[in-house]
Structure formats: structure tokens, C-alpha cells
C-alpha positions as CSV (number, residue, x, y, z in Angstrom):
1,M,-48.9,23.8,-9.3
2,R,-45.3,24.0,-10.5
3,V,-42.4,26.0,-9.1
4,I,-39.1,26.3,-10.9
5,C,-35.9,26.5,-8.9
6,L,-32.9,28.0,-10.6
7,D,-29.3,28.6,-9.6
8,L,-28.2,32.2,-10.2
9,E,-24.5,32.4,-11.1
10,G,-23.7,30.5,-14.3
11,V,-27.3,30.1,-15.2
12,L,-28.6,33.7,-15.2
13,V,-25.6,35.9,-14.4
14,P,-21.9,35.5,-14.8
15,E,-19.9,34.1,-11.9
16,I,-19.3,37.0,-9.6
17,W,-16.1,35.8,-8.1
18,L,-14.6,35.2,-11.6
19,N,-15.3,38.9,-12.5
20,V,-13.8,40.1,-9.2
21,A,-10.7,38.0,-9.9
22,R,-10.3,39.5,-13.3
23,E,-10.9,43.1,-12.2
24,A,-8.7,42.8,-9.2
25,G,-6.0,40.9,-11.0
26,V,-6.1,38.1,-8.4
27,E,-5.9,34.7,-10.3
28,E,-6.5,32.8,-7.0
29,L,-10.1,34.1,-6.9
30,N,-11.0,32.2,-10.0
31,I,-12.1,29.2,-7.9
32,T,-15.8,28.3,-7.8
33,T,-17.9,25.3,-6.7
34,R,-16.9,23.7,-9.9
35,D,-13.4,23.5,-8.5
36,I,-14.1,23.1,-4.7
37,P,-17.5,21.4,-4.2
38,D,-17.4,21.9,-0.4
39,Y,-18.9,25.3,0.1
40,H,-17.4,25.9,3.5
41,E,-13.9,25.0,2.3
42,L,-14.4,27.3,-0.8
43,M,-15.5,30.3,1.3
44,K,-12.7,29.8,3.8
45,T,-10.3,29.9,0.9
46,R,-11.9,32.9,-0.7
47,L,-11.9,34.9,2.6
48,G,-8.2,34.2,3.1
49,I,-7.5,35.4,-0.4
50,L,-9.6,38.6,0.1
51,D,-7.6,39.3,3.3
52,R,-4.2,38.8,1.7
53,H,-5.1,41.1,-1.1
54,R,-7.0,43.7,1.0
55,I,-10.2,43.3,-1.1
56,G,-13.3,44.3,0.8
57,L,-17.0,44.6,0.1
58,P,-16.7,48.1,-1.5
59,E,-14.3,46.7,-4.1
60,I,-16.5,43.7,-4.9
61,T,-19.7,45.7,-5.1
62,R,-18.0,48.1,-7.6
63,V,-17.3,45.1,-9.9
64,I,-20.8,43.7,-9.5
65,A,-22.3,47.1,-10.4
66,S,-20.6,46.9,-13.8
67,M,-21.9,43.3,-14.5
68,E,-25.0,42.4,-16.6
69,P,-27.0,39.2,-16.8
70,L,-25.9,36.5,-19.3
71,P,-27.1,37.2,-22.9
72,G,-30.7,36.2,-23.2
73,A,-31.1,35.5,-19.4
74,A,-33.6,38.3,-18.7
75,D,-35.9,37.3,-21.6
76,F,-35.6,33.7,-20.6
77,L,-36.6,34.4,-17.0
78,D,-39.4,36.7,-18.1
79,S,-40.8,33.9,-20.3
80,L,-40.7,31.4,-17.4
81,R,-42.4,33.9,-15.1
82,E,-45.3,34.3,-17.6
83,E,-46.0,30.6,-17.2
84,T,-45.2,29.6,-13.6
85,Q,-43.5,30.6,-10.3
86,V,-39.7,30.9,-10.4
87,I,-37.5,30.9,-7.3
88,I,-33.8,31.6,-7.5
89,L,-31.8,29.5,-5.0
90,S,-28.3,30.8,-4.8
91,D,-25.2,30.5,-2.6
92,T,-24.4,34.2,-3.4
93,F,-24.9,36.9,-0.8
94,E,-27.6,39.5,-0.4
95,E,-24.9,42.1,-0.3
96,F,-23.8,41.1,-3.8
97,A,-27.2,40.5,-5.4
98,S,-29.1,43.8,-5.7
99,P,-27.6,45.2,-8.9
100,L,-28.1,42.0,-10.8
101,M,-31.6,41.4,-9.3
102,R,-32.7,44.9,-10.5
103,Q,-31.7,44.0,-14.1
104,L,-33.7,40.7,-13.8
105,K,-36.8,42.6,-12.6
106,W,-36.5,41.5,-9.0
107,P,-37.2,37.7,-9.1
108,T,-37.6,36.0,-5.7
109,L,-34.1,35.1,-4.4
110,F,-33.1,32.9,-1.5
111,C,-29.4,33.4,-0.7
112,N,-26.9,33.9,2.1
113,S,-25.4,36.9,3.8
114,L,-22.0,38.3,4.7
115,E,-20.4,39.4,7.9
116,V,-18.7,42.7,7.2
117,T,-16.9,45.2,9.4
118,S,-17.7,48.9,9.3
119,G,-14.6,49.4,7.2
120,G,-15.9,46.9,4.6
121,R,-13.7,44.0,5.4
122,I,-15.5,40.7,4.9
123,T,-14.9,38.6,8.0
124,G,-17.4,35.7,7.5
125,Y,-20.7,34.6,6.1
126,R,-24.0,33.3,7.4
127,L,-25.8,30.5,5.5
128,R,-29.5,31.0,5.2
129,Q,-29.7,27.3,6.0
130,E,-27.2,24.4,5.7
131,D,-27.8,22.5,2.4
132,G,-30.3,25.3,1.7
133,K,-31.1,24.5,-1.9
134,R,-32.1,20.9,-1.1
135,Q,-34.0,22.1,2.0
136,A,-36.0,24.6,-0.1
137,V,-36.9,22.0,-2.7
138,Q,-38.1,19.6,0.1
139,A,-40.2,22.5,1.6
140,F,-41.8,23.3,-1.7
141,A,-42.6,19.5,-2.2
142,S,-44.2,19.4,1.3
143,M,-46.7,22.0,0.0
144,N,-47.6,19.6,-2.8
145,L,-45.8,21.7,-5.4
146,E,-44.2,20.1,-8.4
147,V,-40.6,21.2,-8.3
148,V,-38.4,21.5,-11.4
149,A,-34.8,22.6,-10.9
150,A,-31.7,23.5,-12.9
151,G,-28.2,24.5,-12.1
152,D,-24.7,24.5,-13.5
153,S,-22.4,23.4,-10.6
154,W,-21.7,20.9,-7.9
155,N,-23.5,23.0,-5.3
156,D,-26.7,22.6,-7.3
157,L,-26.6,18.8,-7.4
158,H,-28.7,18.1,-4.3
159,M,-31.4,20.6,-5.5
160,I,-31.5,18.9,-8.9
161,L,-31.6,15.4,-7.6
162,E,-34.3,16.3,-4.9
163,A,-36.6,17.9,-7.5
164,D,-39.4,16.1,-9.3
165,R,-37.4,16.8,-12.4
166,G,-33.9,18.4,-12.7
167,A,-31.4,19.3,-15.3
168,F,-27.8,20.6,-15.6
169,F,-27.3,23.8,-17.5
170,C,-23.9,24.0,-19.3
171,P,-22.2,21.9,-16.5
172,P,-18.6,20.9,-16.3
173,A,-17.8,17.6,-17.9
174,S,-17.0,16.0,-14.5
175,M,-20.6,16.6,-13.4
176,Q,-22.0,15.1,-16.6
177,S,-19.8,12.0,-16.3
178,A,-20.6,11.5,-12.6
179,H,-24.3,11.8,-13.2
180,P,-25.1,10.7,-16.7
181,S,-28.8,10.2,-16.0
182,V,-29.3,13.9,-15.4
183,P,-30.5,15.7,-18.5
184,V,-28.2,18.5,-19.9
185,C,-29.4,21.7,-21.5
186,N,-26.8,23.9,-23.2
187,D,-29.0,26.9,-24.2
188,Y,-32.0,28.8,-22.9
189,T,-34.3,27.3,-25.5
190,S,-33.7,23.7,-24.5
191,L,-33.7,24.7,-20.8
192,R,-37.1,26.5,-21.1
193,D,-38.5,23.4,-22.9
194,F,-37.3,21.1,-20.2
195,L,-38.5,23.3,-17.3
196,L,-42.0,23.8,-18.8
197,Q,-42.7,20.3,-20.3
């Protein structure tokens, strides 16, 4: 039996933080794991920026509520789910995800959570598990599942390399050059073909 593991942001939905940066007019929030591969360093930087600009969970969730999946993502995901099991492994937060998951017809999502004050200030975060994407792939493999994975950024690399088969989806050039043996898919048709082959 096969299970497909996909990243969320950059694969199925736009990058949440980039949308928040644009709507809030805070250029500093444009950083992602493509820029700072170390997740803890990235989140420490983001939390500091949010504090300086007094941006809390209410402001962020308003931006997320206006977002939509990437063009073609919902149909792509539906077509995969007709063939096999799909799990979304994401470094996003459950407090962010609901509006987007609703539009994708509630796929299974494993993600992290935020620490938020009663006033909506984001003070920290809780990882579901350290190196959670790789750990999930290892757990699925321990159940004798064939694991196929795809993601777009550095935080997906361990998941992709740990899977039986893995591919990059529209990755930055630095990832492609650092890992030339990993297949690259640049549209949903080629990604679907790779995942279901």
C-alpha cells in the first residue's frame, strides 16, 4: 500500500508568511525556509518581527481567511485521493490551517501549534515532533507502507530523501544544484505522474 506525503505551503497553498508580509506591509516577514533552512532560527526571527510590528494571531488569521489554494491544487489533491492515501506534512500551525484545509476538503494534516496569549500575541510555538516530516515517513515505512513524498523547500529535504521515492516541486535553484539526483516536477501533471507511477 502506498501513502503520499506532501508539503503544504508552496505545493498546495501559497506561502502564508509571504501573504502576511504583503498585507501587513512588513518586508522582513518575506523570509521562509528557502531563505533560512533552520526552522528554529526562522521562527525566532519571525516572532521577533511580529512583536516589533505588533502583529498577532487575529491579524494573521484575517489574511489567511482571504487566501485560496494554488490554482489547480484542489483538483490535483482530489485526483490523488481517488488513487491512494495522502498525508500533508507541514511546518505550519493548526491555528493557521483551518480556512485552507476547508477549501481542500479537509485532507489529513500533521502540523505544529502556536503559543498565544489571550490577547492574541504569539509568544512561541510547539513542534509536533522534532524533525517531524522525516519521523512521519519513518513511521509509515515501519508499517510496511510505500512512501512517496514531495515538497518545495529545505524543510522538506529529509522527508523527500527518507521516502521510497521523493521529488522536489518547483524548488529554489539552490536545492536543485545541491541535490541533483532528486527529480524535479514543475507542474501538477508531472507531479501527479511521479507520485502515482
